[in-house]
C-alpha positions as CSV (number, residue, x, y, z in Angstrom):
1,X,-10.6,-46.7,-77.2
2,X,-11.3,-44.6,-80.3
3,X,-15.0,-45.3,-80.1
4,X,-15.0,-44.2,-76.4
5,X,-13.0,-41.0,-77.2
6,X,-15.4,-39.9,-80.0
7,X,-18.4,-40.6,-77.8
8,X,-17.0,-38.4,-74.9
9,X,-15.8,-35.5,-77.2
10,X,-19.1,-33.6,-77.1
11,X,-19.1,-33.8,-73.3
12,X,-15.5,-32.5,-73.1
13,X,-16.4,-29.7,-75.5
14,X,-19.3,-28.6,-73.5
15,X,-17.3,-28.6,-70.3
16,X,-14.6,-26.5,-71.9
17,X,-17.2,-24.0,-73.0
18,X,-18.6,-23.7,-69.5
19,X,-15.1,-23.2,-68.1
20,X,-14.5,-20.4,-70.6
21,X,-17.9,-18.7,-70.2
22,X,-18.3,-18.6,-66.5
23,X,-15.3,-16.3,-65.7
24,X,-16.3,-14.1,-68.6
25,X,-19.8,-13.8,-67.2
26,X,-18.4,-13.1,-63.8
27,X,-16.1,-10.4,-65.2
28,X,-19.0,-8.8,-67.1
29,X,-21.2,-8.8,-64.0
30,X,-18.4,-7.2,-62.0
31,X,-18.0,-4.5,-64.6
32,X,-21.7,-3.8,-64.4
33,X,-21.5,-2.9,-60.7
34,X,-18.8,-0.2,-60.3
35,X,-19.3,-0.2,-56.5
36,X,-18.9,-3.9,-56.0
37,X,-15.3,-3.7,-54.7
38,X,-15.8,-0.5,-52.6
39,X,-15.9,-0.8,-48.8
40,X,-19.2,-0.2,-47.2
41,X,-20.4,0.6,-43.7
42,X,-23.7,0.0,-42.0
43,X,-25.7,2.7,-40.3
44,X,-25.8,1.8,-36.6
45,X,-27.8,3.0,-33.7
46,X,-26.3,3.5,-30.3
47,X,-24.6,5.9,-27.9
48,X,-22.4,8.7,-29.4
49,X,-19.6,10.4,-27.5
50,X,-17.3,13.2,-28.2
51,X,-14.0,12.4,-26.4
52,X,-10.8,14.5,-26.0
53,X,-7.8,12.1,-25.5
54,X,-4.6,13.2,-23.8
55,X,-1.7,11.6,-22.0
56,X,-1.0,12.7,-18.4
57,X,1.1,11.9,-15.4
58,X,0.0,10.7,-12.0
59,X,0.8,12.7,-9.0
60,X,-0.3,13.1,-5.3
61,X,-1.8,16.6,-4.7
62,X,-1.0,16.2,-1.0
63,X,2.6,15.5,0.1
64,X,5.4,16.4,2.5
65,X,8.6,17.8,1.2
66,X,11.9,16.4,2.2
67,X,14.2,19.4,2.3
68,X,17.8,20.3,3.0
69,X,18.9,23.1,5.3
70,X,16.5,26.0,5.2
71,X,19.0,28.7,6.2
72,X,21.8,28.3,3.6
73,X,21.5,31.9,2.7
74,X,22.2,33.0,6.2
75,X,25.3,30.8,6.1
76,X,26.3,32.8,3.0
77,X,25.9,29.8,0.7
78,X,24.5,31.4,-2.5
79,X,25.2,28.7,-5.0
80,X,23.6,25.3,-5.4
81,X,24.8,22.3,-3.4
82,X,25.2,18.9,-5.2
83,X,23.4,15.8,-3.9
84,X,26.1,13.4,-3.0
85,X,23.9,10.4,-2.2
86,X,20.1,9.7,-2.1
87,X,18.0,6.6,-1.5
88,X,16.5,5.0,-4.7
89,X,13.1,6.4,-5.7
90,X,10.2,4.4,-4.3
91,X,12.0,3.5,-1.1
92,X,9.7,3.2,2.0
93,X,11.2,5.2,4.8
94,X,10.3,5.9,8.5
95,X,10.5,9.2,10.2
96,X,14.1,10.1,11.0
97,X,15.7,7.7,8.3
98,X,18.5,9.2,6.3
99,X,17.2,10.1,2.8
100,X,20.1,12.0,1.2
101,X,23.5,13.6,1.9
102,X,24.7,16.9,0.3
103,X,28.3,17.7,-0.7
104,X,29.9,19.5,2.3
105,X,33.1,20.8,0.6
106,X,31.7,24.3,-0.4
107,X,30.5,24.8,3.2
108,X,33.6,23.4,4.7
109,X,35.6,26.2,3.0
110,X,33.1,28.7,4.3
111,X,33.4,27.3,7.9
112,X,37.2,27.6,7.7
113,X,36.9,31.3,6.7
114,X,34.4,31.9,9.4
115,X,36.5,30.3,12.0
116,X,39.5,32.4,11.0
117,X,37.4,35.5,11.2
118,X,36.2,34.4,14.7
119,X,39.8,34.0,15.9
120,X,40.6,37.5,14.6
121,X,37.6,38.9,16.4
122,X,38.6,37.2,19.6
123,X,42.1,38.6,19.3
124,X,40.7,42.1,18.7
125,X,38.5,41.7,21.8
126,X,41.3,40.7,23.9
127,X,43.6,43.5,22.7
128,X,40.8,46.0,23.3
129,X,40.3,44.7,26.8
130,X,44.0,45.0,27.6
131,X,44.2,48.5,26.2
132,X,41.2,49.5,28.3
133,X,42.7,48.2,31.5
134,X,46.0,49.9,30.8
135,X,44.5,53.3,30.0
136,X,42.1,53.2,32.9
137,X,44.9,52.2,35.3
138,X,47.0,55.1,34.2
139,X,44.1,57.5,34.5
140,X,43.3,56.3,38.0
141,X,47.0,56.7,39.0
142,X,47.0,60.2,37.6
143,X,43.8,61.1,39.5
144,X,45.3,59.6,42.8
145,X,48.5,61.7,42.3
146,X,46.5,64.8,41.7
147,X,44.6,64.2,44.8
148,X,47.8,63.9,46.9
149,X,49.2,67.0,45.2
150,X,46.1,69.0,46.1
151,X,46.3,67.8,49.7
152,X,50.0,68.8,49.8
153,X,49.2,72.3,48.5
154,X,46.4,72.6,51.0
155,X,48.8,72.1,53.9
156,X,51.3,74.5,52.4
157,X,48.5,77.1,52.1
158,X,47.5,76.6,55.8
159,X,51.1,77.1,57.0
160,X,51.6,80.2,54.9
161,X,49.3,82.4,57.0
162,X,52.3,83.8,58.9
163,X,54.4,84.3,55.8
164,X,54.7,87.4,53.7
165,X,51.8,88.3,51.4
166,X,53.8,87.4,48.3
167,X,54.5,83.9,49.7
168,X,50.8,83.5,50.6
169,X,49.9,84.4,47.0
170,X,52.3,81.9,45.5
171,X,51.0,79.2,47.8
172,X,47.4,80.0,46.8
173,X,48.3,79.9,43.1
174,X,49.9,76.4,43.6
175,X,46.8,75.2,45.3
176,X,44.5,76.4,42.5
177,X,46.7,74.6,40.0
178,X,46.5,71.3,42.0
179,X,42.7,71.7,42.3
180,X,42.3,72.2,38.5
181,X,44.6,69.2,37.8
182,X,42.5,67.0,40.1
183,X,39.3,68.1,38.3
184,X,40.9,67.4,34.9
185,X,42.2,64.0,35.8
186,X,38.8,63.1,37.3
187,X,37.1,64.1,34.0
188,X,39.8,62.2,32.0
189,X,39.1,59.0,34.0
190,X,35.3,59.3,33.3
191,X,36.0,59.9,29.5
192,X,38.4,57.1,29.2
193,X,36.1,54.8,31.0
194,X,33.3,55.6,28.5
195,X,35.8,55.1,25.6
196,X,36.8,51.7,27.0
197,X,33.2,50.7,27.3
198,X,32.4,51.8,23.7
199,X,35.5,50.0,22.3
200,X,34.5,46.8,24.1
201,X,30.9,47.0,22.9
202,X,32.3,47.4,19.3
203,X,34.7,44.5,19.4
204,X,32.2,42.5,21.5
205,X,29.5,42.8,18.9
206,X,31.9,41.8,16.0
207,X,32.9,38.8,18.2
208,X,29.3,37.8,18.7
209,X,28.6,38.2,15.0
210,X,31.5,35.9,14.1
211,X,30.3,33.4,16.6
212,X,26.8,33.5,15.2
213,X,28.2,32.9,11.7
214,X,30.2,30.0,12.9
215,X,27.2,28.6,14.7
216,X,24.9,28.9,11.5
217,X,27.5,27.4,9.2
218,X,28.0,24.5,11.6
219,X,24.1,24.0,11.8
220,X,23.9,24.0,8.0
221,X,26.7,21.4,7.7
222,X,24.9,19.3,10.3
223,X,21.7,19.4,8.3
224,X,23.4,18.2,5.1
225,X,22.4,14.8,6.2
226,X,18.8,14.9,5.2
227,X,16.3,12.8,7.1
228,X,12.7,11.9,6.4
229,X,10.2,14.1,8.4
230,X,7.5,11.4,8.3
231,X,6.8,7.9,7.2
232,X,6.1,7.3,3.4
233,X,7.5,6.5,0.0
234,X,10.4,8.6,-1.3
235,X,9.5,10.2,-4.7
236,X,12.1,12.4,-6.5
237,X,11.1,16.1,-6.9
238,X,11.4,17.8,-10.3
239,X,13.2,21.0,-10.9
240,X,12.0,23.9,-13.1
241,X,13.3,22.1,-16.2
242,X,11.1,19.0,-15.5
243,X,14.2,16.8,-14.6
244,X,14.1,14.7,-11.4
245,X,16.7,15.5,-8.8
246,X,19.1,12.7,-8.3
247,X,22.8,12.2,-7.4
248,X,24.7,15.1,-8.9
249,X,21.7,17.4,-9.1
250,X,22.0,20.9,-7.6
251,X,19.9,21.9,-4.6
252,X,19.2,25.6,-4.6
253,X,19.2,27.7,-1.4
254,X,15.9,29.2,-2.6
255,X,14.4,25.6,-3.2
256,X,16.1,23.1,-0.9
257,X,13.6,20.3,-1.5
258,X,15.2,17.0,-2.8
259,X,12.1,14.6,-2.6
260,X,8.6,14.2,-1.3
261,X,6.6,11.9,0.7
262,X,3.2,11.8,-1.2
263,X,-0.2,10.8,0.3
264,X,-1.0,7.9,-2.0
265,X,-4.7,7.7,-0.9
266,X,-5.4,10.8,-3.1
267,X,-4.2,10.8,-6.7
268,X,-4.7,12.9,-9.7
269,X,-3.5,13.0,-13.3
270,X,-1.9,16.2,-14.5
271,X,-2.3,16.7,-18.3
272,X,-2.1,19.5,-20.8
273,X,-4.6,20.1,-23.6
274,X,-4.1,22.1,-26.7
275,X,-5.9,25.4,-27.2
276,X,-8.3,23.8,-29.8
277,X,-9.7,21.2,-27.5
278,X,-9.6,23.1,-24.2
279,X,-12.9,25.0,-24.9
280,X,-14.7,21.6,-24.9
281,X,-13.6,20.9,-21.4
282,X,-15.4,21.8,-18.2
283,X,-15.1,20.9,-14.5
284,X,-17.0,17.7,-13.6
285,X,-16.8,15.9,-16.9
286,X,-16.2,12.1,-16.6
287,X,-12.8,10.7,-17.6
288,X,-11.8,7.1,-18.4
289,X,-8.1,6.5,-17.4
290,X,-5.7,3.8,-18.5
291,X,-2.1,3.1,-17.3
292,X,0.8,2.6,-19.7
293,X,2.4,0.3,-17.1
294,X,-0.8,-1.8,-16.9
295,X,-3.0,-1.5,-20.1
296,X,-5.6,-3.8,-18.7
297,X,-6.3,-1.6,-15.7
298,X,-9.2,0.8,-16.1
299,X,-9.8,3.8,-13.8
300,X,-12.5,6.4,-13.5
301,X,-12.1,10.1,-12.7
302,X,-13.4,13.5,-13.4
303,X,-12.1,16.9,-14.4
304,X,-11.5,19.1,-11.3
305,X,-9.6,22.1,-12.7
306,X,-9.0,23.7,-16.1
307,X,-6.5,26.4,-16.4
308,X,-7.8,29.7,-17.7
309,X,-4.4,30.8,-19.1
310,X,-2.3,28.9,-21.6
311,X,1.4,28.2,-21.2
312,X,4.3,27.0,-23.4
313,X,5.9,23.8,-22.3
314,X,9.6,23.2,-22.7
315,X,10.6,21.9,-26.2
316,X,7.2,22.8,-27.6
317,X,6.0,25.7,-29.7
318,X,2.2,25.2,-29.1
319,X,0.3,26.7,-26.3
320,X,-1.3,24.3,-23.9
321,X,-3.7,24.5,-20.9
322,X,-3.1,22.6,-17.7
323,X,-6.0,20.2,-16.7
324,X,-6.2,18.3,-13.5
325,X,-8.2,15.0,-13.3
326,X,-9.0,13.4,-9.9
327,X,-8.8,9.6,-9.8
328,X,-11.7,7.9,-8.1
329,X,-10.8,5.0,-5.7
330,X,-7.1,4.9,-6.2
331,X,-5.3,1.7,-5.1
332,X,-1.9,0.7,-3.8
333,X,-0.6,-0.1,-7.3
334,X,-0.7,3.6,-8.4
335,X,2.6,5.5,-8.1
336,X,3.3,9.1,-8.8
337,X,5.0,9.6,-12.2
338,X,3.0,6.8,-13.9
339,X,1.9,7.8,-17.4
340,X,-1.9,7.8,-18.0
341,X,-4.2,7.8,-20.9
342,X,-7.1,10.2,-20.3
343,X,-10.3,10.0,-22.4
344,X,-12.3,13.0,-21.3
345,X,-16.0,12.7,-22.3
346,X,-17.0,16.2,-23.3
347,X,-20.4,15.4,-24.9
348,X,-22.7,12.4,-25.4
349,X,-26.0,11.4,-27.0
350,X,-28.1,8.3,-26.4
351,X,-29.7,6.1,-29.0
352,X,-28.8,8.0,-32.2
353,X,-27.8,6.9,-35.8
354,X,-24.2,7.4,-36.7
355,X,-21.7,6.7,-39.5
356,X,-18.0,6.8,-40.0
357,X,-17.1,10.3,-40.8
358,X,-15.4,9.3,-44.1
359,X,-18.8,8.1,-45.5
360,X,-20.4,11.5,-45.4
361,X,-19.4,13.8,-48.2
362,X,-20.3,17.3,-49.2
363,X,-21.0,18.9,-52.6
364,X,-21.9,22.5,-52.9
365,X,-22.8,22.8,-49.2
366,X,-25.2,19.7,-49.2
367,X,-24.1,16.7,-47.1
368,X,-24.9,13.3,-48.6
369,X,-23.9,9.6,-48.7
370,X,-23.7,7.0,-51.3
371,X,-26.2,4.5,-50.2
372,X,-25.8,1.0,-51.6
373,X,-29.0,-0.9,-52.4
374,X,-29.7,-4.3,-53.7
375,X,-29.6,-3.2,-57.3
376,X,-27.8,0.1,-57.5
377,X,-26.0,2.9,-55.7
378,X,-27.9,6.2,-54.9
379,X,-26.6,9.5,-53.8
380,X,-28.8,10.4,-50.7
381,X,-28.8,13.8,-48.9
382,X,-28.6,13.6,-45.2
383,X,-28.9,15.8,-42.2
384,X,-25.9,15.7,-39.8
385,X,-25.4,16.3,-36.1
386,X,-22.5,16.2,-33.8
387,X,-19.2,14.7,-34.9
388,X,-16.1,13.3,-33.2
389,X,-12.8,12.2,-34.7
390,X,-14.3,9.0,-36.2
391,X,-18.0,9.2,-36.5
392,X,-20.8,11.7,-37.2
393,X,-24.5,11.7,-36.1
394,X,-27.1,11.3,-38.8
395,X,-30.5,12.8,-37.9
396,X,-32.3,12.3,-41.3
397,X,-31.8,10.6,-44.6
398,X,-30.8,7.0,-43.7
399,X,-32.2,4.2,-41.5
400,X,-30.6,1.7,-39.2
401,X,-29.0,-1.1,-41.2
402,X,-28.6,0.9,-44.4
403,X,-25.2,0.3,-46.1
404,X,-23.2,3.3,-47.3
405,X,-19.9,3.5,-49.2
406,X,-16.8,4.8,-47.4
407,X,-15.5,6.3,-50.6
408,X,-17.2,7.6,-53.8
409,X,-17.8,5.1,-56.6
410,X,-16.1,5.6,-59.9
411,X,-19.3,6.7,-61.7
412,X,-20.3,9.2,-59.0
413,X,-20.8,12.0,-61.5
414,X,-23.6,9.9,-63.2
415,X,-25.6,9.5,-60.0
416,X,-28.2,12.1,-59.3
417,X,-28.7,13.5,-55.8
418,X,-31.9,12.4,-53.9
419,X,-32.9,15.5,-51.8
420,X,-34.7,15.2,-48.5
421,X,-38.3,16.5,-48.2
422,X,-38.3,19.9,-46.8
423,X,-34.5,20.3,-46.9
424,X,-33.3,23.8,-46.5
425,X,-29.7,23.2,-47.7
426,X,-29.0,25.0,-50.9
427,X,-26.2,24.7,-53.4
428,X,-23.4,27.3,-52.9
429,X,-23.1,28.0,-56.6
430,X,-23.2,26.5,-60.1
431,X,-20.3,24.4,-60.9
432,X,-19.2,23.8,-57.3
433,X,-18.5,20.1,-57.3
434,X,-15.8,20.0,-54.6
435,X,-16.2,16.9,-52.5
436,X,-15.0,16.8,-48.9
437,X,-14.3,13.9,-46.7
438,X,-15.8,15.7,-43.7
439,X,-18.9,17.9,-43.6
440,X,-17.7,21.5,-43.1
441,X,-21.1,22.8,-42.0
442,X,-22.7,21.0,-39.1
443,X,-26.2,22.0,-37.8
444,X,-26.3,23.1,-34.2
445,X,-26.6,20.3,-31.7
446,X,-29.3,20.5,-29.1
447,X,-27.6,19.7,-25.8
448,X,-29.5,17.6,-23.2
449,X,-30.5,19.5,-20.0
450,X,-27.7,19.1,-17.4
451,X,-28.5,18.3,-13.8
452,X,-28.6,21.2,-11.4
453,X,-25.0,22.2,-10.4
454,X,-23.4,20.4,-13.3
455,X,-21.2,22.7,-15.6
456,X,-22.4,22.9,-19.2
457,X,-19.8,21.4,-21.6
458,X,-18.3,23.6,-24.2
459,X,-19.5,23.4,-27.8
460,X,-17.8,21.0,-30.2
461,X,-15.1,22.1,-32.6
462,X,-15.9,21.9,-36.3
463,X,-13.3,20.0,-38.3
464,X,-11.7,21.7,-41.4
465,X,-12.7,20.3,-44.8
466,X,-10.4,17.7,-46.3
467,X,-10.2,17.3,-50.1
468,X,-11.5,13.8,-51.3
């Protein structure tokens, strides 16, 4: 055993030496290449797109409103009426089916008041009628008495022809008095008749007004049972605060709609874009839509309207612009109110070189990349084009398949910059060594000619520099 041990000792010593030297050599080799552990990206060639991503909500631009009574203000109902019952959202209804019921208690009180006022008007009308009959009857009786008195005085005047002159004079005076009384009673009858007619017109008009009030209130109460005007799917309507109207919600006399019956064959996504991105949008741009309810479903659409004036949405301090996106070939699975993801393609280039935007740095106004070769890392100036949130187009300085670092190596200050032949970029000033993770100055992009009738997309936004 001892002989065998002494014979194998040199072999064990050699093996131990190898085990100790190999890791050391590996560590030394690793230290010789500072960029060995840094993440690299390859320069790729392909299509490049600038996309504005927003979330929106599906809606039907064509719909029929399901409304409550239209004449609540005529019934002197000024405050909102509560929805007492309503069918669940998404219910399929036929024309004439009951959709909702409104609370009748406020209008029931109004109906009681109107009924009492009508009864009072009817009593006044009856009283005025009786007064008119009584007054006109007395006036006619007075006129008839005056007529008989005149006839009596006329007989006395005819018989006084053979009497003394003084008697004849007295009889003539009595006749004149009776004639004047007859004329006055006749005039009084005509006046009282006109007064009675005016009084009856007054109380009659008030009576008719109270009857109309009662009729309108009764019609409004009858329409508190809201029925569907056509066939379709019930979709709750939203109020000015963006809340859906449901049981307990108020229906205003100025806006009596409680739900809608949308036309599901035409759908659009309503979204809002911030003021930074809205200048990139134009009518006709293609849109890729996804549904939160069905992430695997892909839809196509296009921008059909971009608001020209911004607005401030509830619970938000930023100004946004309304954008409408039409959905191509909607199917029966789409429902108003579904949340959509909208990827609006604002600009695209075919067959160009592009890199992750983190790999392009800037020093003194000159964009460059750290290109990793087989032996060493070089600092290579590049010319850049359009950029989006993730990538940037490279027009000169690297080739397809080149590998570039996504972050500067530790010895970056020792690597000299390789300039491009004929480069017009100049340093901003001596000592300016600020490195940015995005290129603050991007050369203008030559837009491809658009087909006739196609709106020109807005220019891209330049991202602000970020300190590396």
